[in-house]
C-alpha positions in Angstrom: -28.4 -6.6 -155.3 -30.5 -9.7 -155.3 -33.5 -9.9 -152.9 -32.9 -11.4 -149.5 -34.4 -14.8 -148.9 -36.6 -14.8 -145.8 -39.8 -15.5 -144.0 -42.2 -13.0 -142.4 -42.9 -13.8 -138.8 -45.8 -11.5 -137.8 -43.8 -8.4 -136.9 -40.3 -9.4 -137.9 -38.2 -10.9 -140.7 -36.0 -14.0 -140.5 -33.5 -13.6 -143.3 -31.2 -16.1 -144.9 -27.8 -15.7 -146.6 -26.5 -18.5 -148.8 -22.9 -19.4 -147.8 -20.3 -21.7 -149.3 -19.8 -23.9 -146.2 -22.0 -24.8 -143.2 -21.7 -22.1 -140.5 -20.7 -23.0 -137.0 -23.7 -23.7 -134.7 -22.2 -24.7 -131.4 -23.5 -22.8 -128.4 -20.4 -20.6 -127.9 -21.9 -17.2 -128.8 -24.4 -15.1 -126.9 -27.3 -16.2 -129.2 -28.5 -19.5 -127.7 -31.8 -20.0 -129.7 -35.0 -18.4 -130.8 -38.4 -19.9 -129.9 -41.8 -20.5 -131.5 -45.1 -20.8 -129.6 -47.6 -23.6 -129.6 -51.1 -23.4 -128.0 -51.2 -27.2 -127.7 -47.6 -28.2 -127.3 -48.2 -32.0 -127.1 -50.2 -32.0 -130.3 -47.7 -29.7 -132.1 -44.9 -32.0 -131.0 -46.6 -35.1 -132.4 -47.3 -33.2 -135.6 -43.7 -32.2 -136.0 -42.5 -35.7 -135.4 -44.9 -37.1 -138.0 -43.6 -34.6 -140.5 -40.0 -35.7 -139.9 -38.8 -32.8 -137.8 -35.6 -33.8 -135.9 -35.5 -32.8 -132.2 -32.4 -32.1 -130.2 -34.4 -32.4 -127.0 -37.7 -34.2 -126.8 -40.8 -32.7 -125.3 -40.1 -31.9 -121.6 -42.3 -30.6 -118.8 -40.8 -27.5 -117.1 -43.9 -26.2 -115.4 -41.9 -25.6 -112.2 -39.3 -23.5 -114.0 -41.9 -21.5 -115.9 -44.1 -21.3 -112.9 -47.0 -22.2 -115.2 -48.8 -25.6 -115.0 -48.7 -27.6 -118.2 -45.7 -25.8 -119.7 -43.7 -27.9 -122.1 -40.7 -27.3 -124.4 -38.6 -29.1 -127.0 -35.6 -28.1 -129.0 -35.8 -28.5 -132.8 -32.5 -29.2 -134.7 -33.2 -26.7 -137.4 -31.4 -26.0 -140.8 -27.6 -26.0 -140.4 -28.2 -27.1 -136.8 -29.8 -23.8 -135.7 -31.4 -24.4 -132.3 -35.1 -23.6 -132.3 -37.3 -23.9 -129.2 -40.9 -25.0 -129.5 -42.8 -24.2 -126.3 -46.2 -23.8 -124.7 -47.7 -20.4 -125.4 -50.9 -18.6 -126.1 -49.9 -18.2 -129.8 -48.2 -20.1 -132.6 -45.6 -17.6 -133.8 -42.1 -16.4 -133.3 -42.2 -15.6 -129.5 -38.8 -15.3 -128.0 -35.0 -14.8 -128.4 -32.9 -16.5 -125.7 -29.4 -15.0 -125.1 -26.5 -15.9 -122.8 -24.4 -13.3 -121.1 -21.4 -12.8 -118.8 -23.5 -10.2 -117.0 -27.3 -10.6 -117.8 -28.4 -7.6 -115.7 -26.0 -5.2 -117.4 -26.8 -6.6 -120.8 -30.5 -6.3 -120.2 -30.1 -2.7 -119.0 -28.2 -1.9 -122.2 -31.1 -3.1 -124.4 -33.5 -1.1 -122.3 -31.4 2.0 -122.7 -30.7 1.9 -126.4 -33.7 0.0 -127.9 -36.6 1.0 -125.7 -37.4 -2.6 -124.6 -39.3 -3.0 -121.4 -38.4 -5.3 -118.5 -40.8 -8.0 -117.4 -41.1 -8.2 -113.6 -39.9 -5.9 -110.9 -36.7 -3.9 -110.6 -34.4 -2.1 -110.4 -33.0 -3.0 -108.0 -32.5 -6.5 -109.6 -31.9 -9.8 -107.9 -28.3 -10.5 -108.7 -28.0 -13.7 -106.8 -27.2 -16.9 -108.6 -30.1 -19.3 -108.9 -30.3 -22.9 -110.2 -32.7 -25.3 -111.9 -31.8 -29.0 -111.6 -28.1 -28.0 -111.2 -28.0 -25.5 -114.1 -27.5 -21.9 -113.3 -30.4 -19.8 -114.6 -30.0 -16.6 -112.6 -29.4 -13.8 -112.4 -31.4 -13.3 -115.6 -33.4 -10.7 -117.4 -36.7 -11.0 -119.3 -37.5 -8.1 -121.7 -40.3 -7.3 -124.2 -40.0 -5.6 -127.5 -43.2 -5.5 -129.6 -44.3 -9.2 -129.4 -40.9 -10.7 -128.8 -39.6 -11.8 -125.4 -35.8 -11.4 -125.0 -34.6 -13.7 -122.3 -31.0 -13.4 -121.0 -29.5 -16.3 -118.9 -26.0 -16.3 -117.4 -23.2 -17.9 -119.4 -22.6 -20.4 -116.6 -25.7 -22.3 -117.9 -23.7 -23.1 -121.0 -20.7 -24.3 -119.0 -22.8 -27.2 -117.7 -25.1 -27.7 -120.7 -22.2 -27.7 -123.2 -19.1 -28.7 -121.3 -17.0 -29.9 -124.3 -17.5 -26.6 -126.1 -16.6 -24.5 -123.0 -13.8 -26.7 -121.5 -11.0 -24.3 -122.5 -13.1 -21.3 -123.4 -13.0 -18.0 -121.5 -15.2 -15.7 -123.7 -18.0 -15.8 -126.2 -17.4 -16.2 -129.9 -18.7 -13.3 -132.0 -22.1 -14.0 -133.6 -21.0 -12.8 -137.0 -20.6 -15.7 -139.4 -22.5 -18.2 -137.2 -25.7 -19.9 -138.1 -27.6 -17.1 -136.4 -25.5 -14.2 -137.5 -27.2 -11.2 -135.9 -30.4 -9.6 -134.6 -32.0 -6.4 -135.9 -33.8 -3.3 -134.5 -35.5 -0.6 -136.5 -35.4 3.2 -136.0 -37.4 6.0 -137.6 -34.2 8.1 -137.8 -31.2 5.8 -138.4 -28.5 8.5 -138.6 -29.6 10.0 -135.2 -29.8 6.6 -133.5 -26.4 5.6 -134.8 -24.8 8.9 -133.7 -26.2 8.5 -130.2 -24.7 5.0 -130.0 -21.4 6.1 -131.3 -21.2 9.0 -128.9 -21.8 6.6 -126.0 -18.9 4.5 -127.1 -20.8 1.7 -128.8 -18.7 0.0 -131.5 -20.0 0.7 -135.0 -18.9 -2.1 -137.2 -20.5 -1.0 -140.5 -21.5 2.5 -141.4 -24.9 3.2 -143.0 -25.4 1.6 -146.4 -28.4 1.3 -148.6 -29.9 -1.4 -150.7 -32.7 -1.9 -153.3 -32.3 1.6 -154.8 -32.2 3.3 -151.4 -35.4 1.7 -150.1 -33.5 0.0 -147.3 -30.9 1.7 -145.1 -29.0 -0.2 -142.5 -25.8 -0.2 -140.3 -24.3 -2.7 -137.9 -23.0 -2.3 -134.3 -21.5 -4.7 -131.7 -23.6 -5.1 -128.6 -23.0 -6.9 -125.3 -21.2 -10.2 -125.4 -20.0 -9.7 -129.0 -23.5 -9.8 -130.5 -23.8 -8.4 -134.0 -26.8 -6.0 -134.3 -28.3 -4.6 -137.4 -30.0 -1.2 -137.3 -32.6 -0.6 -140.0 -34.4 2.6 -140.8 -38.2 2.4 -140.8 -40.6 -0.2 -139.4 -40.4 -3.8 -140.6 -43.1 -4.6 -143.2 -44.1 -7.7 -145.0 -43.9 -6.2 -148.5 
């Protein structure tokens, strides 16, 4: 098996598979985008423009939504139209994964239960009321932390307004498998035990444990909330 192509992002890998045709990238799956931080967002934006980076959304001030003065974001049109957010942060690394869900609270609780993520903010009980920002539904939502990655979950209704053409006759998410962002991954010290616990709880196992690189890497796949493909890997992620 040939080595996977990828980049090391502080505590996680972003891996790439070569495919014969461009993968679909429309916002019709639960994975909306992932985000990179910038200590000086305006300077970073100018630098990216000068280097030829194409932006889907120009730099925008959302200090009121973030409840943080001087908070800016912009969406990069990445390779194969993968959506990448560049946003104000106290770092310049991979910082967040933004998901959409038919039920953000239930999805968030699922990640807490099975992957040990922690919730930012108060609760339970959670605020289940719909909330809006400039006409876009952004709540109820969940904000979770795993290591140094913030997992944010917005309601699918956000996509109805932001991407009306793609959702005009759609009633459910597309599975993430085969799309430009195919899956996310979590690591466990004891993969067989973790997989068995998930299986007993009724979680759909889509690929049994396999190994690669002469047994150095062991992994399996499951299906999570909103048809997300999740890889389970044994052992902690390392750069080497």
